C-alpha positions in Angstrom: 1.5 23.9 -18.9 2.1 21.3 -21.6 -1.2 19.8 -22.9 -1.0 16.4 -24.4 -4.0 15.0 -26.2 -2.4 11.8 -27.7 -0.5 9.3 -25.5 1.6 8.3 -28.5 2.9 11.8 -28.7 4.9 11.3 -25.5 8.3 10.5 -26.9 10.2 9.9 -23.6 9.2 9.6 -19.9 9.0 12.8 -17.9 11.6 13.4 -15.2 10.4 11.9 -11.8 6.8 12.2 -12.7 4.3 12.7 -9.9 0.9 11.7 -11.2 -2.8 12.2 -10.3 -5.7 10.9 -12.3 -9.3 11.8 -12.5 -12.2 13.4 -14.4 -11.8 16.6 -12.4 -15.2 17.9 -13.5 -15.6 21.3 -11.9 -11.9 21.6 -10.9 -13.3 22.3 -7.4 -11.4 23.0 -4.2 -10.8 19.3 -3.5 -9.2 19.0 -7.0 -7.2 22.1 -6.4 -5.8 20.8 -3.1 -4.9 17.5 -4.8 -3.1 19.4 -7.6 -1.2 21.5 -5.1 -0.1 18.3 -3.3 1.1 16.8 -6.6 3.1 20.0 -7.3 4.7 20.1 -3.9 5.7 16.4 -4.1 7.1 16.9 -7.6 9.2 19.8 -6.3 10.5 17.8 -3.4 12.0 15.1 -5.8 13.0 17.5 -8.6 10.3 16.1 -10.7 7.4 16.9 -13.1 3.8 17.3 -11.9 1.4 15.4 -14.2 -2.4 15.3 -14.2 -4.3 12.8 -16.3 -7.9 13.3 -17.3 -10.3 12.0 -20.0 -12.5 13.4 -22.8 -15.4 12.7 -23.0 -16.4 11.8 -19.5 -16.3 8.0 -19.0 -20.0 8.0 -18.0 -20.9 9.2 -21.5 -19.1 6.2 -23.0 -19.9 3.4 -20.6 -23.5 4.1 -19.5 -26.4 3.6 -21.8 -28.1 6.9 -21.0 -24.7 8.7 -21.0 -26.4 11.8 -19.5 -24.1 13.8 -17.3 -24.2 17.6 -17.6 -20.7 19.1 -17.2 -19.9 21.5 -14.4 -17.0 22.6 -16.6 -16.8 22.1 -20.4 -13.6 20.9 -21.9 -12.1 24.4 -22.7 -12.8 25.8 -19.2 -11.5 22.6 -17.5 -8.2 22.9 -19.4 -7.9 26.6 -18.4 -8.6 25.9 -14.7 -6.1 23.1 -14.4 -3.5 25.2 -16.1 -4.1 27.9 -13.4 -3.2 25.4 -10.7 0.4 25.3 -11.9 0.5 21.7 -13.0 3.4 21.1 -15.4 1.8 18.6 -17.8 -1.9 17.8 -18.5 -2.6 14.6 -20.4 -6.1 14.4 -21.8 -6.8 10.9 -22.9 -9.6 10.3 -25.5 -11.9 7.9 -23.6 -13.2 5.1 -25.7 -14.6 1.6 -25.0 -11.2 0.2 -26.2 -9.3 2.3 -23.7 -11.8 1.3 -21.0 -10.9 -2.4 -21.7 -7.3 -1.9 -20.8 -6.3 -4.0 -17.8 -5.1 -2.4 -14.6 -1.7 -4.1 -15.0 -1.2 -2.7 -18.5 -2.4 0.8 -17.5 0.1 0.9 -14.7 3.1 -0.8 -16.3 2.9 0.4 -19.9 1.2 3.8 -19.6 2.1 5.2 -16.1 5.5 3.8 -15.5 7.1 3.1 -18.9 5.6 5.9 -21.0 5.0 8.7 -18.4 7.9 7.8 -16.0 5.8 7.8 -12.8 7.7 7.9 -9.5 4.7 8.7 -7.3 0.9 8.7 -7.6 -1.3 10.7 -5.4 -5.0 9.7 -5.2 -7.9 9.1 -2.9 -8.5 6.0 -1.0 -11.5 5.0 -3.1 -9.8 5.3 -6.5 -10.4 2.5 -9.0 -9.3 2.0 -12.5 -8.7 -0.5 -15.4 -10.9 -3.1 -16.9 -13.8 -4.0 -14.6 -12.3 -1.6 -12.1 -9.9 -4.2 -10.8 -7.2 -1.6 -10.0 -7.4 0.1 -6.6 -5.1 1.5 -4.0 -4.0 -1.9 -2.7 -3.2 -2.9 -6.3 -1.1 0.3 -6.8 0.8 -0.3 -3.6 1.7 -3.9 -4.7 2.9 -2.7 -8.1 4.6 0.3 -6.5 6.8 -2.1 -4.5 7.5 -4.1 -7.7 8.1 -1.2 -10.1 9.5 1.4 -7.8 6.9 4.1 -7.4 5.3 5.6 -4.2 1.6 5.6 -3.6 0.3 8.6 -1.5 -3.4 8.6 -0.5 -5.6 10.9 1.5 -9.1 12.3 1.8 -8.3 15.5 0.0 -11.8 16.9 0.1 -12.1 16.8 3.9 -8.6 18.2 4.1 -10.2 21.4 2.7 -12.2 21.7 5.9 -15.6 20.3 4.8 -16.6 18.4 7.8 -20.3 18.2 7.0 -20.1 17.2 3.3 -17.0 16.3 1.4 -16.6 18.3 -1.7 -17.5 16.3 -4.8 -18.6 17.0 -8.4 -21.8 15.1 -7.6 -22.7 17.4 -4.7 -21.8 20.5 -6.7 -24.1 19.4 -9.5 -27.0 18.9 -7.1 -26.2 22.2 -5.5 -26.3 24.1 -8.8 -29.4 22.3 -10.0 -31.1 23.4 -6.8 -30.2 27.0 -7.5 -27.8 27.3 -4.6 -25.1 29.1 -6.6 -23.6 30.8 -3.5 -23.1 27.4 -1.9 -21.6 26.1 -5.2 -19.1 29.0 -5.1 -17.9 27.9 -1.6 -17.1 24.5 -3.0 -15.7 25.6 -6.4 -13.7 28.5 -5.1 -15.2 30.7 -7.8 -18.7 31.4 -9.2 -20.4 28.7 -11.2 -20.0 29.7 -14.9 -21.7 28.9 -18.2 -20.3 29.8 -21.6 -22.0 30.1 -24.8 -22.5 31.9 -28.1 -25.1 34.7 -28.2 -27.9 33.7 -30.5 -30.9 35.6 -31.8 -33.9 35.1 -29.7 -37.5 36.1 -30.3 -36.7 39.8 -30.2 -39.0 40.6 -27.4 -36.6 41.7 -24.6 -35.8 45.0 -26.1 -38.8 45.6 -28.4 -41.6 44.6 -26.0 -40.1 44.8 -22.5 -37.4 47.4 -22.9 -34.7 45.1 -21.6 -32.6 43.6 -24.4 -31.2 40.2 -23.6 -28.4 38.0 -24.8 -29.7 34.5 -25.5 -27.2 31.7 -24.9 -27.4 28.3 -26.4 -26.3 25.7 -23.9 -24.4 22.7 -25.1 -23.9 20.1 -22.4 -23.5 22.3 -19.4 -25.1 22.0 -16.1 -28.0 24.5 -15.9 -28.9 26.2 -12.6 -32.5 25.8 -11.4 -35.1 27.8 -13.3 -35.3 31.3 -12.0 -33.7 34.8 -12.0 -30.1 35.4 -11.0 -27.7 38.2 -10.4 -24.7 37.5 -12.6 -21.5 39.0 -13.9 -20.9 38.7 -17.7 -17.4 38.4 -19.2 -17.1 39.5 -22.8 -13.5 39.4 -23.9 -11.5 41.1 -21.2 -14.5 43.2 -20.0 -16.8 42.3 -17.1 -20.3 43.6 -16.7 -23.1 43.2 -14.2 -26.3 41.5 -15.3 -29.5 39.6 -14.6 -30.1 36.2 -16.1 -33.5 34.4 -16.5 -33.4 30.6 -16.9 -36.6 28.8 -17.8 -39.6 28.8 -20.1 -40.9 32.5 -20.0 -44.3 31.5 -18.6 -45.8 34.9 -19.1 -45.5 34.3 -22.8 -46.5 30.6 -22.7 -43.6 29.7 -24.9 -42.8 26.3 -23.4 -39.3 26.7 -24.8 -36.3 26.5 -22.5 -34.0 29.6 -22.7 -31.1 31.2 -20.9 -31.5 35.0 -21.3 -29.1 37.6 -19.9 -29.8 41.3 -19.6 -26.4 43.0 -19.4 -26.6 46.2 -17.4 -25.3 49.4 -19.0 -24.4 47.6 -22.3 -25.4 48.4 -25.8 -23.0 46.5 -28.1 -24.1 44.0 -30.8 -22.6 40.7 -29.7 -24.7 38.2 -31.8 -22.5 35.3 -32.7 -19.9 36.1 -30.1 -19.0 34.1 -27.0 -19.8 35.3 -23.4 -19.2 33.8 -20.0 -21.9 34.2 -17.3 -21.0 33.8 -13.6 -23.9 33.1 -11.3 -23.6 35.2 -8.1 -26.9 35.0 -6.4 -30.4 33.6 -7.0 -33.0 36.4 -6.9 -36.3 34.6 -7.2 -38.3 31.8 -8.9 -39.6 32.1 -12.4 -43.2 33.4 -12.3 -46.1 34.0 -14.7 -47.2 37.6 -14.7 -50.5 39.1 -15.8 -48.9 40.8 -18.7 -45.9 42.7 -20.1 -46.5 45.7 -17.8 -46.3 43.7 -14.6 -43.3 41.7 -15.9 -41.4 44.9 -16.8 -42.0 46.3 -13.3 -40.6 43.1 -11.8 -37.6 43.1 -14.1 -36.9 46.7 -12.9 -37.0 45.4 -9.3 -34.7 42.5 -10.2 -32.2 44.8 -11.7 -32.1 47.1 -8.7 -31.7 44.1 -6.4 -28.9 42.7 -8.6 -27.1 46.1 -8.6 -27.2 46.1 -4.8 -25.8 42.5 -4.6 -23.1 43.1 -7.3 -21.9 46.5 -6.1 
């Protein structure tokens, strides 16, 4: 996959470009189906499959609060889109200046002249351009004028989700509610967070007998506080583990942490990156009478996690 981070770096239009545009946060099953449709259409006209996305997320630029935890951070999103088989990914730096571009200019100058779009594949509710004046009807009008095809469809429901369409918003709510197994059904993979292992309060191994890797979250979506069975990727190796998300009420810390006990693991990985996949929620976070009772519960959590992960 060719990754383009600067529109001006596109020296000539792509051959028969078939385009789709979106934030693609999560790169969920609906997005995956959309990408596969783009790829199939491109093959049918001997063309180039092109996905256009934005960084940062437009919400962070256009809304005052700008608070939107990511399902997939930038690096993971790029990796997941590449895995779909898309030929070209254009990641446009999203600014207020870019947001002020008219729908006409966006279609004529960027999509048609610079990218060489011959077809665009999008949902029926897609809007774009200054004040969101661009929509599917607008695209069809310009398609007749400039010679490109507009293909629409409800791609999420095409994935067989009759009760709820797959959407990034629904996935965020699902993860925040701790339903990581339901999130997997919509994502097509386990929900994952990535982070650098930082030094914690040195209690896990010293006081409890269960050393933990403490992860500093950046802007990721965090699952609901509690204890989870997880798998942990370190480099090319994958381990089983138990993760605790929350405030360690037994110690009255009042400090949010993500702590992962990696099973059968004794390496020093401080300062290194790990990836944590949330497989199943084991229980709520709970305040125990003391270290002894907490240690006994952690042992039970580990045994339950081993059963789930085996």
